[in-house]
N, C-alpha and C positions, 0 to 999 in steps of 0.2 A: 570225615573220611571219604564220603561220596564226592565231595568237591576235589579232593586230592586225586582220587582215581580218575575222575573225569579229565582233570588237567594233565595227568600222565598220558592218557590215551590221546588227547588232543596234541600234546607235545611230540609224541612218537610219530603221529601222522605228519605234522608240520616238519618235524626234524628229518623225516625220510626224504622230503622234497629238498630241503636245504642240502642234505648229503649228496643227492644226485647232481644238483647244480654245482656244489663245491668240488665234485670230482672233475668237472670240466676245467675249473680254475687250476686245480692242482696238477692235472695231467699236462696242461700247457706250460705251467711254470716249471714242472719237473724236467721238461725237455728243452725249453727255450729260455727259462729264467725270466719269462714275460708274464705280467698280469694282464689278462685279456678282459678289460673292463667292459667290452661289448658283449660279454657272454650272457649277461642278464637280458639284453635285448634279443638274443637268440631264443631265450625262453619265451619272451613275449611273442615273437614271430611264430614260434611253434604253437602257442595257444590260439592265436588269431587265425592262423592257417587251418588248424583243425576245425575251428568253428565254421569257417567258410566252406571247407571241404564237406563237412557233415551236412551243412545246409543244402549244398548242391546235390549230394547223394540222396538225402531224404526227399528232396524235391523231385528227383527222378524216380522215386518209388522204391529205392533200395531199402530192404528191411534194416532195422536198427542194429540187429546182431551182426550184420555184415558191414553196415556203414561205419560202425565204430572202429574196427581194425583197419579198414581201408583209409579212414580219415587219419588214424594214428600213423599208418605207413606213409601216407602222402606228406604229413607234417614232418616226419623224420627225414624224408628225402629232401624236402625244401630246406630244412635247417642244415642238413649235411652239405648241400650245395652252397648255402650261405656261409657256413663255416669254412669251406674250401676257398670261396671267393675272398673272404676276409683275410685269411692267411696269405693267399696268393697275391692280392692287390695291396693290402695295407701293411702287412707285417714282414713278408719275405724281403722286400727291398730295404728294410731297415734292420735286418737281422744282425749286422755288424756295426750298426750305428750306436752312439752313446745311449745308455738305457733310458734317458729322459725322452728321447725321440719316439720310440714305440709306445711309451706310456701316454704321451700326449695324443698320439695317433689313435690309441685304443679309446680314449675319452671322446675324440672326434668321431670315430666310427659309431660309438654309442649314441651320440646326439643325432647323427645322420639317420641311423636306423629308427630312432624314435620319431623323427619328423616324417620319414617315408611311411611308417606305419600309420601315423596320424592322417596323412594324405590318402592312403589306401582304404583304411577302415574308419576314419573319422575320429572325432574327439569323444564320442559317446561310448558307453559300455556295450560290449557284445555279449549276448546270452548264449551259454553253452546248452545244447539240447539235452533233455532228460532222457537218456538212453538206458540207464541202469535203474532197475527198480530199487528205490531208495528206502528199503526197509530198515527200521531201527532195531538194534539188539541191545538188551540190557545185560550188563556185566557188573555184578554187584549193584552199586547204586549209580553207575555210570552208563552212558548211552553212546553207542557207536553204530554208524550206518554202513550199508553195503559199499558205498563209494569210498569211505574212509578205509574200510578193510581192504578193498581192492588196491587203493593207493599204497598202503603200507606193505602188503604182500608183493605187489609188483615192484616196488622200490627195492625191497630186499633181494628179489630175484635178479633185477638189473645190476645191483651192486655185486652180487655173487658171480654173475656172468662176466662182469668187467674184470674182476679179480682172476677168474679162470682164463680170460683172454690174455691179461698182462703176464701172468705167471706160468701159463701152460701152452702158449701158441708161438708160432714163428714171429708174428707181428709183435707180440708182447716182448719177446727176447730182443727184437730190433729196437723197440721203444726204450727198453732198459739200457741197451747199449748206447743209443744216442743220448740218453739222459746222462750217462756216465762221462762219455767223451765223444763228441761229434766227429772229430777228425780221425780218431782211432776206429770208430765204427765205419766210417767211409772207407778207410784203408782195408777193412775186413770185408768189403763188398756190400755194405748196407747203403741203400738209397736214402740218404738223409732227408732230402726234400719230400720224398714220397711218405716216409714215416711221419714227418711233422704234419703233412697235409692230412694223413689218415687219423692222426691224433686229434686234430681240430674237428674232423668230421665225426669221429666217435664221441667226443665231448658234446658236439652240437646235437647228435642224435639223443643223448641223454637229456640235454636241455629241452628238446622238443617234448619228450615224455613228461618231464617235470612241468612244463607249461601246461600240458593237457591235464595233468593231475590237479594243478592249482585251479584252473578254470572249471574243471568238473566238480571240485570240492565246493567252491564258492558260487558256481553257476554263472560266472562273469569273467570277462577278460577285457583288458584296456591297453592302449598303446604305451602307457607309462608304467605298467605293472612290473616290468623287468628291472627297473632301477633299484627299488628298495630290496626286492628279492635277491638281486645280484649282490648288493652290499652285504646282506646277511649271510649269503652263501660264501662270500669272500671271507667274512669273519670266521665262519666255520672252518674254512681251509687254513686260515692263519692259526686258529685255535688248535687244530690237530697237527700242525706242522706243514707249511705250504710245500707241496711237492710229494707229500706222503699220502698214498691212497687210503690206507687203513685209518690214518688220522683224520682224513676228510670225512669218511663214513661215520666214524665214532663221534666226532665233534659235531657233525650235522645233527645227529640224533640228540646229543647233549645240549646243543644250543636250542633246539626245539623244546626240550624239556624245561630249560631255564626260562625261556620266554613264556611258556604256558603257565608254569608254576608262579612266575612273577606276576603275570596278568591276573591269576586267580586269587592271589593273596596280598597284592600291593594295597588294595583298598582297605583291607582289614588291618594290615600292619601300620598304615599311615593314618588310620582313623578317618578314612574318607577323603583325605586331602588329595591323594592321587587315585586315578581310576584305571581300569583295565586298558584304556586307550594309550597308556604310557608303555605298553609292552615292547614297542620298538626300541625303547631306551636300553633295555637289558642287553641286546645284542652288541651295541656299541660300547657299553660299559665293560662287557666281557672282552671286547677287542682291545680297549685301552689297558685293562689289567694284564692281559696276556703280553702285549707289546712291552709293557714296563718290566714285568717280572720274569717272563719266559718267552722272549721273542722267537725262539726256535720252535715253539709250539709244544703241546703236551706230550706228543709222541715222537716228534721229529728228531730230537737230539738222541733219545735213547735208541731208536731204530737205526739211526745213522751210525752210532757207536757199535751196534751189533754187526752191521754190514762191514 
């Protein structure tokens, strides 16, 4: 029972990160019908930028309680500018091209960002400074620390804030209008290019926070960290119904739980033949199953029918 509760807590923390990243995928797809495979690299840039910013701020004598929010803000601004640049340079010229063209471009942008990060930060791991007192708390037989609690609570707040923006603001109404029909939205006075750019920037801001969460949880960041994380978040987006915000959030948490429980029990179920390092397999097994039996996602078709 203790192992089960521990894996549940681990899965919720990891799943909240998947959900934040998956929201970036699903927002862009909902408006453009485009899979932005460079989104995982935006997460990586956010993590590495925050580490660099925190190192500079702490070196200047800025106290940790102030350096952390400043580093997060700077990382978000850098990623928002990066998201805008990616949309403006790589995707906007191909908006009316065959769908294969922007897909190949997205993969190319991902590779370019990985190599630029490798040149800027090097091949080695970058350490995230310990700015939060990492006290452990016992819940039943499980253990959770302050960083994990902060990650989960902040992720929930960010997801709730995004839903409030999408469903209760002028920008959100414009985003939903562009998602339904770009030409009709433009005739109604919506600046389509601006809305698409703001969508990329909003998704990139969430990606920056997710990158900081991952690096703070594990204490490390790396130029290649966004690749696998991006694939798993894309799996969560597909699982929930690509283009569906609620589906991305629910499925991100669900995928984290599946991965964590699989890692905790696969050794026992296979009598030691497989170990916990096979946890990455579960995400892609889930992706294959969903694509075969329910390609519209767990929530996508039902919510579309209601609309």
